[in-house]
N, CA, C and O of each residue as an XYZ file, in Angstrom:
372
protein
N     -40.436    -65.603     93.078
C     -41.349    -66.611     93.087
C     -40.865    -67.546     92.069
O     -40.329    -67.128     91.042
N     -41.037    -68.860     92.319
C     -40.631    -69.898     91.405
C     -41.876    -70.442     90.679
O     -42.875    -70.872     91.256
N     -41.712    -70.377     89.432
C     -42.822    -70.853     88.683
C     -42.485    -72.187     88.058
O     -41.369    -72.297     87.550
N     -43.316    -73.213     88.035
C     -43.020    -74.491     87.571
C     -44.054    -74.690     86.407
O     -45.275    -74.703     86.565
N     -43.389    -74.844     85.213
C     -44.224    -75.095     84.046
C     -43.796    -76.482     83.464
O     -42.709    -76.992     83.734
N     -44.659    -77.009     82.709
C     -44.365    -78.271     82.054
C     -43.554    -77.981     80.803
O     -43.744    -76.959     80.144
N     -42.625    -78.920     80.479
C     -41.840    -78.717     79.310
C     -42.730    -78.677     78.089
O     -43.547    -79.579     77.902
N     -42.604    -77.674     77.259
C     -43.483    -77.663     76.087
C     -44.809    -76.872     76.379
O     -45.774    -76.947     75.619
N     -44.805    -76.158     77.450
C     -46.094    -75.430     77.702
C     -46.417    -74.348     76.652
O     -45.464    -73.683     76.245
N     -47.514    -74.121     76.219
C     -47.876    -73.063     75.316
C     -47.838    -71.696     75.984
O     -47.971    -71.585     77.203
N     -47.666    -70.719     75.222
C     -47.645    -69.323     75.642
C     -48.929    -68.914     76.564
O     -48.859    -68.211     77.573
N     -50.095    -69.480     76.030
C     -51.172    -69.152     76.821
C     -51.196    -69.826     78.248
O     -51.735    -69.279     79.210
N     -50.580    -71.040     78.315
C     -50.435    -71.766     79.608
C     -49.676    -70.895     80.486
O     -50.122    -70.587     81.591
N     -48.484    -70.454     80.035
C     -47.547    -69.649     80.925
C     -48.255    -68.479     81.354
O     -48.285    -68.189     82.550
N     -48.879    -67.718     80.409
C     -49.582    -66.535     80.759
C     -50.639    -66.687     81.725
O     -50.785    -65.849     82.614
N     -51.391    -67.703     81.617
C     -52.556    -68.148     82.475
C     -52.040    -68.450     83.934
O     -52.617    -68.048     84.944
N     -50.903    -69.191     83.929
C     -50.365    -69.508     85.191
C     -49.911    -68.351     85.966
O     -50.228    -68.273     87.153
N     -49.195    -67.441     85.406
C     -48.703    -66.331     86.088
C     -49.912    -65.319     86.506
O     -49.915    -64.821     87.631
N     -50.859    -65.056     85.633
C     -52.047    -64.366     85.923
C     -52.918    -64.962     87.042
O     -53.470    -64.240     87.872
N     -53.020    -66.254     87.041
C     -53.770    -66.936     88.102
C     -53.130    -66.704     89.523
O     -53.800    -66.437     90.521
N     -51.824    -66.828     89.506
C     -51.088    -66.545     90.748
C     -51.185    -65.099     91.196
O     -51.528    -64.848     92.351
N     -50.913    -64.189     90.373
C     -51.109    -62.870     90.663
C     -52.460    -62.399     91.077
O     -52.606    -61.518     91.924
N     -53.467    -63.007     90.457
C     -54.921    -62.729     90.882
C     -55.145    -63.206     92.217
O     -55.722    -62.490     93.035
N     -54.692    -64.480     92.536
C     -54.844    -65.010     93.839
C     -54.238    -64.135     94.968
O     -54.842    -63.919     96.019
N     -52.965    -63.631     94.673
C     -52.299    -62.844     95.663
C     -53.108    -61.399     95.765
O     -53.149    -60.821     96.851
N     -53.695    -60.886     94.692
C     -54.318    -59.728     94.756
C     -55.593    -59.749     95.562
O     -55.975    -58.830     96.288
N     -56.211    -60.895     95.358
C     -57.562    -61.018     96.106
C     -57.281    -61.236     97.691
O     -57.972    -60.676     98.543
N     -56.233    -62.078     97.998
C     -55.834    -62.139     99.397
C     -55.465    -60.823    100.017
O     -55.864    -60.537    101.146
N     -54.671    -59.971     99.270
C     -54.278    -58.618     99.746
C     -55.562    -57.750     99.884
O     -55.683    -56.990    100.845
N     -56.536    -57.863     98.913
C     -57.656    -57.006     99.084
C     -58.484    -57.400    100.385
O     -59.002    -56.549    101.108
N     -58.554    -58.615    100.590
C     -59.386    -59.198    101.703
C     -58.722    -58.764    103.039
O     -59.398    -58.354    103.983
N     -57.291    -58.878    103.080
C     -56.754    -58.501    104.336
C     -56.812    -57.039    104.516
O     -57.022    -56.602    105.647
N     -56.629    -56.139    103.397
C     -56.691    -54.767    103.455
C     -58.173    -54.322    103.856
O     -58.328    -53.337    104.579
N     -59.112    -54.958    103.443
C     -60.532    -54.620    103.826
C     -60.729    -54.749    105.250
O     -61.224    -53.851    105.931
N     -60.315    -55.945    105.737
C     -60.496    -56.231    107.185
C     -59.736    -55.150    108.015
O     -60.293    -54.535    108.924
N     -58.493    -54.959    107.673
C     -57.686    -53.887    108.411
C     -58.262    -52.527    108.297
O     -58.191    -51.754    109.253
N     -58.863    -52.172    107.111
C     -59.474    -50.777    106.924
C     -60.745    -50.785    107.839
O     -60.999    -49.762    108.475
N     -61.500    -51.805    107.932
C     -62.733    -51.837    108.727
C     -62.306    -51.676    110.181
O     -62.904    -50.875    110.898
N     -61.318    -52.390    110.630
C     -60.943    -52.214    112.027
C     -60.300    -50.987    112.453
O     -60.563    -50.478    113.542
N     -59.414    -50.461    111.584
C     -58.675    -49.273    111.903
C     -59.504    -47.883    111.474
O     -59.010    -46.770    111.651
N     -60.636    -48.059    110.973
C     -61.348    -46.911    110.498
C     -61.845    -46.033    111.692
O     -61.963    -44.811    111.594
N     -62.140    -46.774    112.878
C     -62.520    -45.979    113.988
C     -61.327    -45.091    114.603
O     -61.536    -44.061    115.243
N     -60.101    -45.594    114.341
C     -58.985    -44.795    114.786
C     -58.764    -43.465    114.044
O     -58.345    -42.468    114.634
N     -59.065    -43.481    112.706
C     -58.970    -42.358    111.921
C     -60.300    -41.640    111.628
O     -60.391    -40.854    110.685
N     -61.269    -41.902    112.399
C     -62.634    -41.436    112.191
C     -62.679    -39.827    112.196
O     -63.425    -39.195    111.448
N     -61.877    -39.287    113.039
C     -61.890    -37.922    113.284
C     -61.167    -37.090    112.160
O     -61.327    -35.879    112.004
N     -60.323    -37.923    111.370
C     -59.574    -37.254    110.286
C     -60.439    -37.294    108.913
O     -60.047    -36.674    107.925
N     -61.494    -37.965    108.903
C     -62.363    -38.165    107.725
C     -63.255    -36.901    107.633
O     -63.906    -36.548    108.616
N     -63.293    -36.220    106.473
C     -64.144    -35.185    106.354
C     -65.183    -35.462    105.164
O     -64.772    -35.654    104.020
N     -66.372    -35.472    105.444
C     -67.408    -35.601    104.465
C     -67.595    -37.096    104.070
O     -68.340    -37.410    103.142
N     -66.901    -38.004    104.797
C     -67.035    -39.480    104.427
C     -67.380    -40.178    105.738
O     -66.798    -39.896    106.785
N     -68.297    -41.052    105.659
C     -68.625    -41.732    106.961
C     -67.503    -42.931    107.195
O     -66.702    -43.243    106.313
N     -67.545    -43.470    108.306
C     -66.537    -44.482    108.774
C     -66.630    -45.740    107.801
O     -65.604    -46.247    107.348
N     -67.855    -46.205    107.508
C     -68.102    -47.348    106.715
C     -68.724    -46.990    105.430
O     -69.777    -47.557    105.139
N     -68.217    -46.121    104.616
C     -68.714    -45.685    103.293
C     -68.393    -46.764    102.265
O     -67.244    -46.920    101.851
N     -69.395    -47.488    101.868
C     -69.142    -48.593    100.891
C     -68.638    -48.194     99.534
O     -67.897    -48.922     98.873
N     -69.085    -46.945     99.115
C     -68.509    -46.430     97.777
C     -67.065    -46.281     97.877
O     -66.382    -46.740     96.962
N     -66.493    -45.689     98.887
C     -65.083    -45.475     99.097
C     -64.399    -46.773     99.160
O     -63.415    -46.917     98.434
N     -64.799    -47.807     99.972
C     -64.198    -49.024    100.011
C     -64.069    -49.666     98.602
O     -63.018    -50.166     98.201
N     -65.279    -49.612     97.844
C     -65.363    -50.340     96.663
C     -64.396    -49.645     95.668
O     -63.679    -50.337     94.945
N     -64.366    -48.368     95.621
C     -63.584    -47.597     94.659
C     -62.208    -47.871     95.025
O     -61.475    -48.056     94.053
N     -61.682    -47.944     96.122
C     -60.247    -48.180     96.522
C     -60.004    -49.513     96.090
O     -58.911    -49.692     95.551
N     -60.820    -50.562     96.206
C     -60.572    -51.949     96.001
C     -60.486    -52.114     94.412
O     -59.578    -52.784     93.922
N     -61.324    -51.570     93.722
C     -61.325    -51.576     92.298
C     -60.056    -50.942     91.760
O     -59.395    -51.498     90.882
N     -59.720    -49.775     92.292
C     -58.469    -49.047     91.692
C     -57.207    -49.956     91.961
O     -56.348    -50.143     91.099
N     -57.164    -50.482     93.169
C     -55.983    -51.393     93.615
C     -55.977    -52.615     92.688
O     -54.913    -53.021     92.220
N     -57.224    -53.246     92.396
C     -57.291    -54.488     91.557
C     -56.790    -54.191     90.086
O     -56.109    -55.019     89.481
N     -57.145    -53.007     89.546
C     -56.799    -52.618     88.258
C     -55.241    -52.425     88.171
O     -54.573    -52.904     87.255
N     -54.757    -51.733     89.130
C     -53.264    -51.489     89.178
C     -52.542    -52.849     89.378
O     -51.510    -53.070     88.744
N     -53.010    -53.693     90.167
C     -52.389    -54.962     90.383
C     -52.462    -55.930     89.116
O     -51.531    -56.678     88.817
N     -53.581    -55.850     88.444
C     -53.760    -56.554     87.187
C     -52.687    -56.093     86.171
O     -52.065    -56.926     85.512
N     -52.486    -54.847     86.054
C     -51.638    -54.332     85.020
C     -50.199    -54.617     85.417
O     -49.357    -54.809     84.540
N     -49.858    -54.655     86.826
C     -48.517    -54.997     87.324
C     -48.303    -56.528     87.117
O     -47.171    -56.983     86.956
N     -49.309    -57.233     87.124
C     -49.011    -58.716     86.890
C     -49.049    -58.974     85.404
O     -48.233    -59.797     84.990
N     -49.782    -58.463     84.619
C     -49.931    -58.748     83.194
C     -48.664    -58.371     82.373
O     -48.228    -59.182     81.555
N     -48.088    -57.227     82.555
C     -46.956    -56.814     81.810
C     -45.738    -57.806     82.011
O     -45.172    -58.208     80.995
N     -45.328    -58.197     83.160
C     -44.259    -59.206     83.180
C     -44.639    -60.629     82.786
O     -43.805    -61.429     82.363
N     -45.984    -60.924     82.948
C     -46.335    -62.216     82.480
C     -46.332    -62.314     80.952
O     -46.059    -63.373     80.387
N     -46.639    -61.191     80.294
C     -46.683    -61.124     78.806
C     -45.168    -61.260     78.412
O     -44.917    -61.965     77.434
N     -44.204    -60.694     79.035
C     -42.913    -60.750     78.466
C     -42.339    -62.108     78.930
O     -41.461    -62.614     78.231
N     -42.737    -62.715     79.999
C     -42.302    -64.109     80.331
C     -42.797    -65.217     79.340
O     -42.140    -66.215     79.046
N     -44.120    -64.891     78.837
C     -44.616    -65.810     77.874
C     -43.960    -65.759     76.471
O     -44.153    -66.691     75.691
N     -43.191    -64.702     76.125
C     -42.656    -64.490     74.933
C     -41.144    -65.005     74.897
O     -40.509    -65.020     73.842
N     -40.637    -65.403     76.048
C     -39.318    -65.948     76.110
C     -39.156    -67.228     75.333
O     -40.022    -68.093     75.458
N     -38.109    -67.427     74.533
C     -37.852    -68.597     73.791
C     -37.514    -69.652     74.822
O     -36.683    -69.328     75.671
N     -38.048    -70.898     74.874
C     -37.710    -71.924     75.894
C     -36.274    -72.299     75.873
O     -35.737    -72.641     76.926
N     -35.578    -72.261     74.710
C     -34.193    -72.664     74.786
C     -33.269    -71.597     75.426
O     -32.240    -71.921     76.018
N     -33.660    -70.360     75.290
C     -32.956    -69.331     75.993
C     -33.226    -69.405     77.450
O     -32.322    -69.139     78.242
N     -34.328    -69.725     77.829
C     -34.727    -69.846     79.357
C     -34.005    -70.993     79.857
O     -33.436    -70.926     80.946
N     -33.980    -72.115     79.102
C     -33.260    -73.408     79.703
C     -31.734    -72.989     79.786
O     -31.149    -73.326     80.815
N     -31.078    -72.349     78.900
C     -29.649    -72.072     78.983
C     -29.316    -71.145     79.990
O     -28.209    -71.171     80.528
N     -30.300    -70.224     80.322
C     -30.067    -69.066     81.309
C     -30.062    -69.781     82.792
O     -29.361    -69.302     83.683
N     -30.792    -70.832     82.995
C     -30.922    -71.437     84.315
C     -29.727    -72.390     84.350
O     -29.519    -73.084     85.345
């Protein structure tokens, strides 16, 4: 992914930009996954034991777990990117 930042951006701006893009991608993935899960749940209905096909608690728990993991996966690189010295980043490119 190519990130475009203003010259002289503060660390908070860099962190917020990366987190916003990661959150947007996470929400899009959760939406597509929920739709696919709802459509394909009939196919695997006979494999489910003790869970109904449209169990909202299971869907919500899975979505929350995936959102937490994605948030951690976005935050750690964003934090390290916000700590890079601008002169080092400019010389690297």
